[in-house]
MINU-509474 format. One record per residue (C-alpha): residue number from 1; residue in one letter; z, y, x. Coordinates in nm, 4 decimals, decimal comma. Layout:
> pos_code_zz_yy_xx
> NUM_A_Z_Y_X
...
end
This chain:
> pos_code_zz_yy_xx
> 1_M_0,0443_1,6114_3,1405
> 2_A_0,0639_1,6373_2,7601
> 3_T_-0,2412_1,5108_2,5713
> 4_P_-0,4064_1,7659_2,3403
> 5_F_-0,4331_1,6703_1,9749
> 6_S_-0,8044_1,7481_1,9990
> 7_S_-0,8430_1,4269_2,2050
> 8_L_-0,7006_1,2201_1,9176
> 9_A_-0,9274_1,4005_1,6702
> 10_E_-1,2307_1,3320_1,8921
> 11_L_-1,1323_0,9638_1,9078
> 12_C_-1,1185_0,9439_1,5276
> 13_E_-1,4536_1,1214_1,5031
> 14_K_-1,6102_0,8569_1,7301
> 15_L_-1,4470_0,5752_1,5351
> 16_E_-1,6067_0,7002_1,2124
> 17_K_-1,9480_0,6400_1,3669
> 18_I_-1,8759_0,2855_1,4932
> 19_S_-1,8975_-0,0108_1,2569
> 20_E_-1,8466_-0,2985_1,5042
> 21_R_-1,4905_-0,4270_1,5478
> 22_I_-1,4853_-0,4940_1,9240
> 23_P_-1,6097_-0,1475_2,0324
> 24_K_-1,3459_0,0088_1,8048
> 25_I_-1,0715_-0,2008_1,9660
> 26_T_-1,1895_-0,1133_2,3168
> 27_L_-1,2143_0,2587_2,2412
> 28_V_-0,8660_0,2809_2,0886
> 29_A_-0,7095_0,0635_2,3613
> 30_N_-0,8540_0,2873_2,6339
> 31_F_-0,7237_0,5969_2,4555
> 32_I_-0,3689_0,4643_2,4051
> 33_G_-0,3657_0,3389_2,7628
> 34_S_-0,4276_0,6949_2,8834
> 35_L_-0,1252_0,8411_2,7034
> 36_A_0,2208_0,9224_2,8339
> 37_E_0,4879_0,6788_2,7114
> 38_Q_0,6437_0,9259_2,4663
> 39_E_0,3013_0,9907_2,3070
> 40_I_0,2180_0,6268_2,2318
> 41_A_0,4112_0,5675_1,9098
> 42_P_0,3217_0,9058_1,7503
> 43_A_-0,0468_0,8651_1,8409
> 44_V_-0,0664_0,5116_1,7023
> 45_R_0,0970_0,6196_1,3765
> 46_M_-0,1380_0,9165_1,3378
> 47_I_-0,4493_0,7119_1,4166
> 48_I_-0,3764_0,4786_1,1253
> 49_G_-0,2617_0,7655_0,9031
> 50_K_0,0975_0,6519_0,8633
> 51_I_0,3550_0,8931_1,0070
> 52_F_0,6479_0,6827_0,8840
> 53_P_0,6869_0,3043_0,8484
> 54_D_0,7038_0,1780_0,4888
> 55_W_1,0709_0,0822_0,5114
> 56_S_1,1892_0,4253_0,6299
> 57_Q_1,1667_0,5798_0,2790
> 58_E_1,0603_0,9058_0,4479
> 59_T_0,7495_1,0781_0,3127
> 60_L_0,5647_1,3992_0,3837
> 61_E_0,5550_1,4855_0,0121
> 62_V_0,2561_1,7127_0,0588
> 63_S_0,0336_1,6984_-0,2460
> 64_W_-0,3397_1,7490_-0,2627
> 65_G_-0,2655_2,0682_-0,4551
> 66_T_-0,0636_2,2004_-0,1616
> 67_I_-0,3451_2,1259_0,0830
> 68_I_-0,5993_2,2947_-0,1457
> 69_K_-0,3791_2,6044_-0,1700
> 70_V_-0,3360_2,6252_0,2087
> 71_I_-0,7093_2,5772_0,2782
> 72_K_-0,7936_2,8370_0,0166
> 73_T_-0,5486_3,0852_0,1734
> 74_L_-0,6896_3,0302_0,5220
> 75_T_-1,0574_3,0411_0,4263
> 76_R_-1,0558_3,2622_0,1146
> 77_A_-1,2992_3,0104_-0,0304
> 78_S_-1,3766_3,0264_-0,3998
> 79_K_-1,3150_2,7331_-0,6325
> 80_E_-1,6928_2,6749_-0,6447
> 81_E_-1,7182_2,6672_-0,2622
> 82_M_-1,4340_2,4178_-0,2387
> 83_L_-1,5877_2,1952_-0,5055
> 84_E_-1,9268_2,2073_-0,3346
> 85_A_-1,7718_2,1157_0,0031
> 86_F_-1,5786_1,8246_-0,1478
> 87_S_-1,8756_1,7014_-0,3511
> 88_K_-2,0942_1,6734_-0,0423
> 89_T_-1,8749_1,4070_0,1207
> 90_G_-1,5929_1,3108_-0,1154
> 91_D_-1,3714_1,3386_0,1925
> 92_P_-1,0858_1,5934_0,1793
> 93_G_-1,0669_1,6201_0,5580
> 94_E_-1,4379_1,6889_0,5895
> 95_M_-1,4060_1,9472_0,3133
> 96_A_-1,1371_2,1252_0,5148
> 97_R_-1,3519_2,1145_0,8252
> 98_M_-1,6597_2,2578_0,6494
> 99_L_-1,4662_2,5450_0,4958
> 100_L_-1,2800_2,6278_0,8173
> 101_E_-1,6039_2,6309_1,0164
> 102_K_-1,7410_2,8941_0,7760
> 103_R_-1,4192_3,0907_0,8188
> 104_K_-1,4573_3,0761_1,1966
> 105_V_-1,8002_3,2408_1,1719
> 106_I_-1,6577_3,5171_0,9533
> 107_R_-1,3689_3,5778_1,1922
> 108_Q_-1,6016_3,5879_1,4915
> 109_L_-1,7965_3,8603_1,3146
> 110_T_-1,4711_4,0538_1,2653
> 111_L_-1,3496_3,9828_1,6197
> 112_M_-1,0591_3,7668_1,4891
> 113_D_-1,1299_3,4394_1,6594
> 114_V_-0,9017_3,1463_1,5812
> 115_T_-0,6793_2,9902_1,8496
> 116_S_-0,7793_2,6245_1,8794
> 117_G_-0,7387_2,3156_2,0911
> 118_K_-0,3985_2,4091_2,2346
> 119_L_-0,1619_2,1909_2,0331
> 120_T_-0,0646_1,8525_2,1785
> 121_I_-0,0259_1,5180_2,0040
> 122_L_0,3514_1,5636_2,0059
> 123_D_0,3224_1,9211_1,8735
> 124_V_0,1303_1,8060_1,5661
> 125_Y_0,3447_1,4970_1,5141
> 126_N_0,6679_1,6959_1,5321
> 127_Q_0,5342_1,9585_1,2918
> 128_L_0,4475_1,6859_1,0392
> 129_K_0,7950_1,5367_1,0768
> 130_A_0,9427_1,8842_1,0256
> 131_I_0,7475_1,9144_0,7004
> 132_A_0,8904_1,5806_0,5839
> 133_K_1,2482_1,6953_0,6435
> 134_I_1,2166_1,9922_0,4077
> 135_K_1,3868_1,9093_0,0769
> 136_G_1,5310_2,0873_-0,2243
> 137_E_1,4621_2,4170_-0,3920
> 138_G_1,1746_2,6131_-0,2439
> 139_S_1,0606_2,3150_-0,0378
> 140_R_0,6983_2,3412_-0,1489
> 141_E_0,6675_2,7005_-0,0292
> 142_R_0,8294_2,6166_0,3062
> 143_K_0,6029_2,3150_0,3528
> 144_E_0,3002_2,5308_0,2730
> 145_S_0,4097_2,7868_0,5330
> 146_I_0,4410_2,5294_0,8140
> 147_L_0,1119_2,3630_0,7186
> 148_E_-0,0695_2,6954_0,7027
> 149_T_0,0562_2,7883_1,0490
> 150_L_-0,0367_2,4468_1,1843
> 151_L_-0,3931_2,4496_1,0467
> 152_S_-0,4467_2,8080_1,1602
> 153_R_-0,3778_2,7061_1,5215
> 154_V_-0,6270_2,4196_1,5483
> 155_S_-1,0029_2,3794_1,5470
> 156_P_-1,1865_2,2792_1,2255
> 157_M_-1,2288_1,9238_1,3564
> 158_E_-0,8568_1,8945_1,4347
> 159_A_-0,7763_2,0329_1,0889
> 160_K_-0,9979_1,7637_0,9377
> 161_Y_-0,7823_1,4892_1,0860
> 162_I_-0,4508_1,6590_1,0168
> 163_V_-0,5494_1,6657_0,6483
> 164_K_-0,6624_1,3016_0,6639
> 165_I_-0,3365_1,1966_0,8321
> 166_I_-0,1298_1,3764_0,5689
> 167_L_-0,3197_1,2022_0,2880
> 168_S_-0,3382_0,8645_0,4719
> 169_E_-0,7146_0,8812_0,4223
> 170_M_-0,8498_0,8027_0,7705
> 171_R_-1,1620_0,6043_0,6679
> 172_H_-1,2521_0,5057_1,0240
> 173_G_-1,1766_0,1347_0,9943
> 174_V_-0,8657_0,1243_1,2133
> 175_N_-0,5877_-0,0186_0,9996
> 176_E_-0,2632_-0,1879_1,1029
> 177_G_-0,4374_-0,5240_1,1485
> 178_L_-0,6957_-0,3862_1,3894
> 179_M_-0,4280_-0,1837_1,5677
> 180_E_-0,2406_-0,5097_1,6342
> 181_E_-0,5544_-0,6352_1,8128
> 182_V_-0,5703_-0,3097_2,0098
> 183_I_-0,2109_-0,3534_2,1273
> 184_A_-0,2684_-0,7184_2,2224
> 185_K_-0,5705_-0,6183_2,4332
> 186_L_-0,3897_-0,3252_2,5929
> 187_A_-0,0751_-0,5224_2,6856
> 188_H_-0,2613_-0,8471_2,7707
> 189_V_-0,0453_-1,0507_2,5322
> 190_P_-0,1289_-1,3001_2,2533
> 191_L_-0,2140_-1,1381_1,9202
> 192_E_0,0390_-1,3660_1,7469
> 193_L_0,3192_-1,2095_1,9530
> 194_V_0,2179_-0,8580_1,8461
> 195_E_0,1889_-0,9646_1,4816
> 196_R_0,5347_-1,1201_1,4935
> 197_A_0,6939_-0,8136_1,6543
> 198_H_0,5286_-0,5895_1,3945
> 199_M_0,6586_-0,8121_1,1170
> 200_M_1,0138_-0,7930_1,2578
> 201_I_1,0175_-0,4152_1,3228
> 202_G_0,7824_-0,2914_1,0530
> 203_D_0,6629_-0,0003_1,2699
> 204_I_0,3308_-0,0445_1,4513
> 205_G_0,4008_0,2647_1,6637
> 206_E_0,7217_0,1198_1,8051
> 207_V_0,5479_-0,2127_1,8664
> 208_A_0,2800_-0,0339_2,0694
> 209_Y_0,5468_0,1462_2,2748
> 210_I_0,7336_-0,1794_2,3513
> 211_A_0,4101_-0,3606_2,4366
> 212_V_0,2946_-0,0945_2,6830
> 213_K_0,6358_-0,0346_2,8407
> 214_E_0,7834_-0,3875_2,8479
> 215_G_0,4867_-0,6189_2,7888
> 216_Y_0,5256_-0,9827_2,6937
> 217_E_0,9004_-1,0038_2,7570
> 218_G_0,9747_-0,6931_2,5548
> 219_L_0,7793_-0,8191_2,2539
> 220_R_0,9335_-1,1655_2,2828
> 221_K_1,2854_-1,0200_2,2610
> 222_V_1,2199_-0,8353_1,9340
> 223_K_1,4604_-0,9616_1,6674
> 224_M_1,4802_-0,9452_1,2901
> 225_R_1,6423_-0,6271_1,1596
> 226_L_1,8258_-0,6406_0,8319
> 227_F_1,7331_-0,3651_0,5853
> 228_H_1,3874_-0,3392_0,7421
> 229_P_1,1794_-0,5168_0,4750
> 230_I_0,9192_-0,7747_0,5726
> 231_K_0,5691_-0,7527_0,4277
> 232_P_0,5377_-1,0106_0,1486
> 233_M_0,3248_-1,3207_0,1897
> 234_L_0,0272_-1,2977_-0,0470
> 235_A_-0,1690_-1,5545_-0,2457
> 236_Q_-0,5310_-1,6165_-0,3306
> 237_Q_-0,6413_-1,7014_-0,6819
> 238_A_-0,7292_-2,0545_-0,7954
> 239_E_-0,9149_-2,1377_-1,1140
> 240_S_-0,7080_-2,4427_-1,2068
> 241_V_-0,4223_-2,6728_-1,1088
> 242_L_-0,6876_-2,9247_-1,0039
> 243_E_-0,8336_-2,6784_-0,7511
> 244_A_-0,4838_-2,6116_-0,6152
> 245_L_-0,4086_-2,9813_-0,5733
> 246_K_-0,7384_-3,0362_-0,3962
> 247_E_-0,6836_-2,7380_-0,1648
> 248_H_-0,3314_-2,8570_-0,0749
> 249_G_-0,4258_-3,2141_0,0073
> 250_G_-0,3434_-3,3810_-0,3244
> 251_V_0,0193_-3,2762_-0,3671
> 252_T_0,1834_-2,9358_-0,3984
> 253_A_0,4760_-2,7405_-0,5415
> 254_F_0,4067_-2,5568_-0,8659
> 255_E_0,6372_-2,2661_-0,9558
> 256_Y_0,6387_-2,0427_-1,2614
> 257_K_0,4507_-1,7186_-1,1955
> 258_L_0,6724_-1,4641_-1,3667
> 259_D_0,5451_-1,1359_-1,5123
> 260_G_0,7918_-0,9148_-1,3313
> 261_A_0,8550_-0,7212_-1,0119
> 262_R_0,8693_-0,9069_-0,6840
> 263_V_1,1748_-0,8062_-0,4816
> 264_Q_1,3090_-0,8701_-0,1342
> 265_I_1,6879_-0,8646_-0,1168
> 266_H_1,8770_-0,7928_0,2065
> 267_K_2,2492_-0,8645_0,2283
> 268_K_2,4938_-0,8027_0,5111
> 269_N_2,8522_-0,8677_0,4044
> 270_S_2,9015_-0,6407_0,1011
> 271_E_2,6033_-0,4142_0,1729
> 272_I_2,2976_-0,5000_-0,0363
> 273_R_1,9601_-0,3324_-0,0536
> 274_I_1,6632_-0,4315_-0,2645
> 275_F_1,3011_-0,3578_-0,1746
> 276_S_0,9861_-0,3753_-0,3866
> 277_R_0,6654_-0,5453_-0,2761
> 278_R_0,5549_-0,1974_-0,1609
> 279_L_0,8627_-0,2075_0,0715
> 280_T_1,0180_0,0784_-0,1246
> 281_D_1,3958_0,0817_-0,1647
> 282_V_1,4627_0,0173_-0,5356
> 283_T_1,8350_-0,0577_-0,5044
> 284_Q_1,9324_0,2303_-0,7353
> 285_S_1,7083_0,0920_-1,0105
> 286_L_1,8814_-0,2467_-1,0096
> 287_P_2,2603_-0,1948_-0,9922
> 288_D_2,3162_-0,5048_-1,2064
> 289_I_2,1165_-0,7191_-0,9606
> 290_V_2,3177_-0,5744_-0,6710
> 291_E_2,6400_-0,6856_-0,8380
> 292_L_2,4925_-1,0280_-0,9178
> 293_V_2,3915_-1,0893_-0,5550
> 294_K_2,7265_-0,9620_-0,4277
> 295_R_2,9065_-1,2024_-0,6608
> 296_E_2,6911_-1,5139_-0,6229
> 297_I_2,5512_-1,5301_-0,2674
> 298_E_2,8275_-1,6063_-0,0204
> 299_A_2,6157_-1,6071_0,2973
> 300_K_2,7155_-1,3124_0,5189
> 301_E_2,3605_-1,2221_0,6187
> 302_V_2,0581_-1,3151_0,4126
> 303_I_1,7087_-1,2085_0,3129
> 304_V_1,5816_-1,3734_-0,0038
> 305_E_1,2803_-1,3140_-0,2244
> 306_G_1,2675_-1,3277_-0,5974
> 307_E_1,1226_-1,1907_-0,9165
> 308_V_1,3018_-0,9559_-1,1533
> 309_I_1,1879_-0,9698_-1,5152
> 310_A_1,2871_-0,7674_-1,8193
> 311_V_1,4278_-0,9848_-2,0960
> 312_G_1,4849_-0,9435_-2,4683
> 313_E_1,6585_-1,1596_-2,7259
> 314_N_1,7340_-1,5153_-2,6098
> 315_E_1,6280_-1,3967_-2,2603
> 316_K_1,2637_-1,4098_-2,3646
> 317_P_1,0524_-1,2226_-2,1038
> 318_L_0,9327_-0,8757_-2,1988
> 319_P_0,6022_-0,7239_-2,0754
> 320_F_0,5867_-0,5831_-1,7242
> 321_Q_0,5735_-0,2241_-1,8554
> 322_F_0,9311_-0,2479_-1,9847
> 323_L_1,0584_-0,3319_-1,6381
> 324_M_0,8676_-0,0420_-1,4823
> 325_R_1,0812_0,2028_-1,6795
> 326_R_1,3788_0,0910_-1,4714
> 327_F_1,1969_0,1886_-1,1516
> 328_K_1,0506_0,5182_-1,2725
> 329_R_1,3536_0,6696_-1,4475
> 330_I_1,6363_0,6452_-1,1958
> 331_R_1,8244_0,9402_-1,3482
> 332_E_1,8544_0,7428_-1,6721
> 333_I_1,9521_0,4153_-1,5068
> 334_N_2,2960_0,3828_-1,6685
> 335_R_2,1359_0,3891_-2,0121
> 336_L_1,8379_0,1752_-1,9123
> 337_V_2,0594_-0,1004_-1,7690
> 338_K_2,1886_-0,1520_-2,1236
> 339_E_1,8557_-0,0958_-2,3007
> 340_I_1,6413_-0,3069_-2,0659
> 341_P_1,8421_-0,6014_-1,9336
> 342_V_1,6842_-0,7886_-1,6440
> 343_K_1,7057_-1,1341_-1,4946
> 344_L_1,6564_-1,2384_-1,1320
> 345_Y_1,4899_-1,5625_-1,0248
> 346_L_1,4807_-1,6522_-0,6536
> 347_F_1,1918_-1,8372_-0,4887
> 348_D_1,2212_-1,8026_-0,1087
> 349_C_1,4649_-1,7570_0,1793
> 350_L_1,3418_-1,5670_0,4861
> 351_Y_1,6611_-1,5263_0,6880
> 352_V_2,0170_-1,6584_0,6728
> 353_N_2,3189_-1,5979_0,8989
> 354_G_2,1222_-1,5127_1,2126
> 355_K_1,8440_-1,7696_1,1631
> 356_L_1,4897_-1,6563_1,0857
> 357_M_1,3348_-1,8975_0,8341
> 358_I_0,9724_-1,7848_0,8158
> 359_D_0,8523_-2,0470_1,0664
> 360_E_1,0182_-2,3256_0,8679
> 361_P_0,8051_-2,5181_0,6146
> 362_Y_0,8254_-2,4267_0,2481
> 363_T_1,0293_-2,7382_0,1666
> 364_R_1,2995_-2,6488_0,4199
> 365_R_1,3182_-2,2871_0,3019
> 366_W_1,3672_-2,4130_-0,0533
> 367_E_1,6459_-2,6473_0,0603
> 368_V_1,8301_-2,3548_0,2197
> 369_L_1,7746_-2,1482_-0,0944
> 370_E_1,9352_-2,4244_-0,2999
> 371_E_2,2372_-2,4148_-0,0674
> 372_I_2,2994_-2,0387_-0,0907
> 373_H_2,1787_-1,9151_-0,4314
> 374_G_2,5106_-1,9616_-0,6114
> 375_G_2,4647_-1,9011_-0,9829
> 376_I_2,1360_-1,7107_-0,9506
> 377_P_1,8572_-1,9208_-1,1047
> 378_L_1,5654_-2,0411_-0,8956
> 379_V_1,2164_-2,0195_-1,0421
> 380_P_1,1320_-2,3350_-1,2418
> 381_R_0,9175_-2,5666_-1,0287
> 382_I_0,7827_-2,9181_-0,9916
> 383_I_0,6331_-3,1030_-0,6962
> 384_T_0,3535_-3,3314_-0,8087
> 385_N_0,0240_-3,4973_-0,7241
> 386_N_-0,0617_-3,5446_-1,0932
> 387_A_-0,3065_-3,2936_-1,2428
> 388_N_-0,2041_-3,3752_-1,6012
> 389_E_0,1625_-3,3150_-1,5228
> 390_A_0,0734_-2,9878_-1,3494
> 391_Q_-0,1414_-2,8746_-1,6440
> 392_K_0,1437_-2,9422_-1,8888
> 393_F_0,3752_-2,7409_-1,6631
> 394_F_0,1185_-2,4575_-1,6629
> 395_E_0,0983_-2,4600_-2,0430
> 396_K_0,4789_-2,4642_-2,0663
> 397_A_0,4997_-2,1553_-1,8435
> 398_R_0,2389_-1,9753_-2,0540
> 399_N_0,4073_-2,0715_-2,3821
> 400_E_0,7359_-1,9292_-2,2539
> 401_G_0,5670_-1,5934_-2,1948
> 402_H_0,4990_-1,6127_-1,8208
> 403_E_0,1729_-1,5424_-1,6343
> 404_G_0,1014_-1,8951_-1,5137
> 405_L_0,1838_-2,0829_-1,1930
> 406_M_0,2057_-2,0419_-0,8181
> 407_A_0,0980_-2,3409_-0,6083
> 408_K_0,2624_-2,3596_-0,2648
> 409_K_0,1630_-2,5966_0,0122
> 410_L_0,4644_-2,8071_0,1066
> 411_D_0,4364_-2,7533_0,4826
> 412_S_0,3381_-2,3858_0,4626
> 413_E_0,5136_-2,1333_0,6832
> 414_Y_0,5828_-1,7847_0,5494
> 415_T_0,3141_-1,5505_0,6838
> 416_P_0,4117_-1,1861_0,6107
> 417_G_0,1333_-0,9632_0,4829
> 418_M_-0,1248_-1,2400_0,4961
> 419_R_-0,3309_-1,3558_0,1984
> 420_G_-0,4363_-1,7181_0,2304
> 421_K_-0,4787_-2,0471_0,0476
> 422_K_-0,1373_-2,1862_0,1378
> 423_W_-0,0159_-1,9988_-0,1702
> 424_L_-0,2396_-1,9937_-0,4771
> 425_K_-0,1916_-1,8171_-0,8091
> 426_I_-0,3137_-1,9788_-1,1300
> 427_K_-0,3214_-1,7485_-1,4305
> 428_G_-0,4254_-1,7597_-1,7936
> 429_I_-0,7023_-1,5050_-1,7359
> 430_L_-0,9169_-1,6399_-1,4551
> 431_D_-1,1426_-1,3447_-1,3838
> 432_T_-0,9154_-1,0579_-1,2743
> 433_L_-0,9202_-0,8247_-0,9780
> 434_D_-0,6643_-0,5774_-0,8475
> 435_L_-0,8601_-0,2529_-0,8143
> 436_V_-0,7801_0,1089_-0,7275
> 437_V_-0,8491_0,4105_-0,9502
> 438_V_-1,0452_0,6659_-0,7431
> 439_A_-1,1581_0,9000_-1,0227
> 440_A_-1,1338_0,9455_-1,3978
> 441_D_-1,3244_1,1252_-1,6735
> 442_W_-1,1658_1,3290_-1,9505
> 443_G_-1,1991_1,1405_-2,2775
> 444_Y_-1,3668_1,2345_-2,6039
> 445_G_-1,2389_1,2550_-2,9609
> 446_R_-0,8903_1,1122_-2,9900
> 447_R_-0,8735_1,0769_-2,6084
> 448_K_-0,9899_1,4323_-2,5301
> 449_N_-0,6536_1,5335_-2,3767
> 450_W_-0,6327_1,2299_-2,1501
> 451_L_-0,8016_1,1153_-1,8319
> 452_S_-0,9011_0,7869_-1,9870
> 453_D_-1,2246_0,6548_-1,8364
> 454_Y_-1,1376_0,5164_-1,4942
> 455_Y_-1,3554_0,4557_-1,1883
> 456_L_-1,2429_0,1234_-1,0383
> 457_A_-1,2833_0,0535_-0,6673
> 458_A_-1,2413_-0,2380_-0,4278
> 459_R_-1,1416_-0,1888_-0,0642
> 460_D_-1,3903_-0,2487_0,2165
> 461_E_-1,2066_-0,4585_0,4778
> 462_I_-1,4183_-0,3178_0,7597
> 463_S_-1,4254_0,0564_0,6918
> 464_G_-1,1167_0,0871_0,4714
> 465_E_-1,3257_0,2818_0,2181
> 466_F_-1,2721_0,2259_-0,1546
> 467_L_-1,6039_0,1404_-0,3203
> 468_V_-1,6534_0,1791_-0,6955
> 469_I_-1,7556_-0,1365_-0,8822
> 470_G_-1,7178_-0,0190_-1,2400
> 471_K_-1,5623_0,2026_-1,5063
> 472_T_-1,3474_0,1324_-1,8097
> 473_F_-1,1460_0,3076_-2,0797
> 474_K_-1,0231_-0,0187_-2,2338
> 475_G_-0,6854_-0,1867_-2,2174
> 476_L_-0,4202_0,0874_-2,2162
> 477_T_-0,1896_0,2124_-2,4898
> 478_D_-0,1651_0,5803_-2,5850
> 479_E_0,1618_0,6026_-2,3939
> 480_E_-0,0041_0,4555_-2,0835
> 481_F_-0,3033_0,6916_-2,1145
> 482_N_-0,0598_0,9843_-2,1226
> 483_E_0,1385_0,8514_-1,8258
> 484_M_-0,1773_0,7810_-1,6237
> 485_T_-0,3107_1,1303_-1,6931
> 486_K_0,0049_1,2914_-1,5535
> 487_K_0,0026_1,0681_-1,2457
> 488_L_-0,3699_1,1144_-1,1763
> 489_L_-0,3426_1,4928_-1,2000
> 490_E_-0,0688_1,4774_-0,9346
> 491_L_-0,3146_1,2844_-0,7150
> 492_K_-0,6107_1,5139_-0,7900
> 493_M_-0,8367_1,5801_-0,4912
> 494_G_-1,1310_1,7502_-0,6581
> 495_E_-1,3173_1,7969_-0,9846
> 496_R_-1,6806_1,7993_-1,0964
> 497_G_-1,7642_1,8517_-1,4617
> 498_R_-1,5525_1,6100_-1,6660
> 499_T_-1,4690_1,3954_-1,3608
> 500_V_-1,1452_1,4288_-1,1651
> 501_F_-1,1416_1,2701_-0,8175
> 502_V_-0,8035_1,1356_-0,7080
> 503_K_-0,6314_0,9996_-0,4018
> 504_P_-0,6703_0,6186_-0,4128
> 505_E_-0,3136_0,5267_-0,4973
> 506_I_-0,2868_0,3578_-0,8391
> 507_V_-0,3638_-0,0142_-0,8565
> 508_V_-0,4658_-0,1741_-1,1867
> 509_E_-0,5248_-0,5385_-1,2714
> 510_V_-0,8692_-0,5626_-1,4292
> 511_A_-1,0183_-0,8444_-1,6354
> 512_F_-1,3964_-0,8757_-1,6688
> 513_D_-1,6630_-1,1094_-1,7997
> 514_E_-1,9043_-1,1058_-1,5076
> 515_I_-1,9932_-0,9438_-1,1743
> 516_Q_-2,3465_-0,8102_-1,1549
> 517_K_-2,5637_-0,6674_-0,8797
> 518_S_-2,6059_-0,2954_-0,9374
> 519_P_-2,7905_-0,0153_-0,7532
> 520_K_-2,5787_0,2335_-0,9500
> 521_Y_-2,2842_0,2055_-0,7106
> 522_K_-2,2704_0,2211_-0,3315
> 523_S_-2,0862_-0,1133_-0,3365
> 524_G_-2,3920_-0,2844_-0,4858
> 525_Y_-2,1833_-0,4496_-0,7575
> 526_A_-2,0692_-0,3715_-1,1114
> 527_L_-1,8215_-0,5358_-1,3474
> 528_R_-1,9412_-0,6309_-1,6970
> 529_F_-1,6975_-0,5575_-1,9825
> 530_A_-1,4107_-0,4499_-1,7552
> 531_R_-1,0722_-0,3858_-1,9181
> 532_I_-0,7326_-0,3049_-1,7691
> 533_V_-0,4723_-0,5788_-1,8099
> 534_K_-0,1838_-0,3824_-1,6596
> 535_I_-0,1001_-0,0925_-1,4281
> 536_R_0,0422_-0,2299_-1,1027
> 537_Y_0,2739_0,0462_-0,9831
> 538_D_0,4415_-0,2209_-0,7688
> 539_K_0,1299_-0,2733_-0,5537
> 540_K_-0,0028_-0,0621_-0,2696
> 541_P_-0,3759_0,0255_-0,2530
> 542_E_-0,3963_-0,1818_0,0683
> 543_E_-0,3117_-0,4876_-0,1461
> 544_A_-0,6112_-0,4337_-0,3747
> 545_D_-0,8907_-0,6879_-0,3743
> 546_T_-1,1657_-0,6268_-0,1223
> 547_I_-1,5370_-0,5790_-0,1695
> 548_Q_-1,5729_-0,8968_0,0384
> 549_R_-1,3690_-1,0797_-0,2288
> 550_V_-1,5943_-0,9310_-0,4983
> 551_Q_-1,8973_-1,0641_-0,3105
> 552_E_-1,7332_-1,4081_-0,2863
> 553_L_-1,6705_-1,4168_-0,6598
> 554_Y_-2,0239_-1,2999_-0,7313
> 555_E_-2,1758_-1,5754_-0,5184
> 556_K_-1,9439_-1,8376_-0,6662
> 557_Q_-2,0362_-1,7230_-1,0154
> 558_F_-2,4065_-1,7255_-0,9223
> 559_K_-2,3825_-2,0847_-0,7937
> 560_S_-2,2014_-2,1910_-1,1083
> 561_K_-2,4782_-2,0447_-1,3238
> 562_A_-2,7425_-2,2193_-1,1163
> 563_K_-2,5830_-2,5524_-1,2053
> 564_E_-2,5897_-2,4857_-1,5798
> 565_P_-2,8514_-2,6866_-1,7758
> 566_R_-3,1520_-2,4869_-1,8863
end
């Protein structure tokens, strides 16, 4: 028997009220275990708020403005009522629920009760996929029509979670990592096996389906799929080359940390596709790199990682913002290829001619890279146990216009999507955090036409909520203020006075002087003298630093101060 969507909405409602990890895992595992086979993958995707895997390039393309318009049409709510509903919770799904519940009362009074609770999980999932397929002229109106019909047929609570799924704003603490634990529990298999299958396929819904249907053997047989990008391995920050050497047992590999865009390149014979660190296909933005790889790498099948940087005269690196123009203005790419030349440096090999390399140590992966890279340069690197030599290498990288160094443990495997100490980044500015813009204020004076004072938030690992830890209007150029204003207005979710609330999407790298305890913000922390170093359009909000990381830095800073002489 088909499972009603209301059951999934009720599950999510319960999850919002549970903070402990194990009860969440048990609750979700029991729910998925009760589903029919064909419902498993859609349900898993909707629970985590991700209808499509990152590599698919498919999107719903339903803006906050579209949702607002549909809710307003259904409820006849005034702008003031909508603002009041949003202000109470800051949650767009809860806003929809509150307004639709009021509408239900009105309709009951006029004997026009709403049909609710009759759509199944597959009904809702298929309607969302249908919305995604609508393209071209008039697509917004057609999307609005389907969404309006969908929301009119469900209860207010179901509507709440449909809105949250569309915006990928679940806020119940069940992310892909926790879902991997759910699947491992449900299928009685090791977590490592689930993680590996997810890394290979890149679709947690399909992994869940295989695990339930075929168990251990099915997951074990999962193979690497070319043109399905792998989540990048991430690094923690180190304060110095000395700290990196100590962490890596006295000897490590230091590589230049380039100020560019990290790319993952997939090649099968003459077919080449390039993916960003967000797993977005950026092949069209880099036709010159496609031709370079086609010409220089002879291996039939390969997945390599590298960094693309914009270069000026004498191949001197240009700031990151120059490179971003190549990714944001695809229609102008023929002109931009000439105006903004780029250079590719390779630094890792993940797969070659049928052999998966991620379980091999760093040194072996580098050896293979040296064998296949052709004329494409590898990132400059040294292997050393000498802190003075490493410091000189760091200064050389900085003097040449690069960010600093990466330190990589010699025996480290490649762990997709994981941030650990096997890779460490050492930069010129020590105190930086990757934070997400969740709101912005309209400026004053010269900045009156721009959203230019940004609320900066860190991600809570447990709940998935973005918690504000400071504000800043410093660091951006006029051109960047203008660009940010346009982007933030596209992400607008609500407005109160001079403040515009936005979907947490844009990541910025933020420098600061100190982290302080603060009752002003729910997070309990505030940044002193925060300023934006750069806009990281290449990073996903899930890659932002966590509030747990902020707490770590605060405590480390506090201990350091305690040691200072009085």
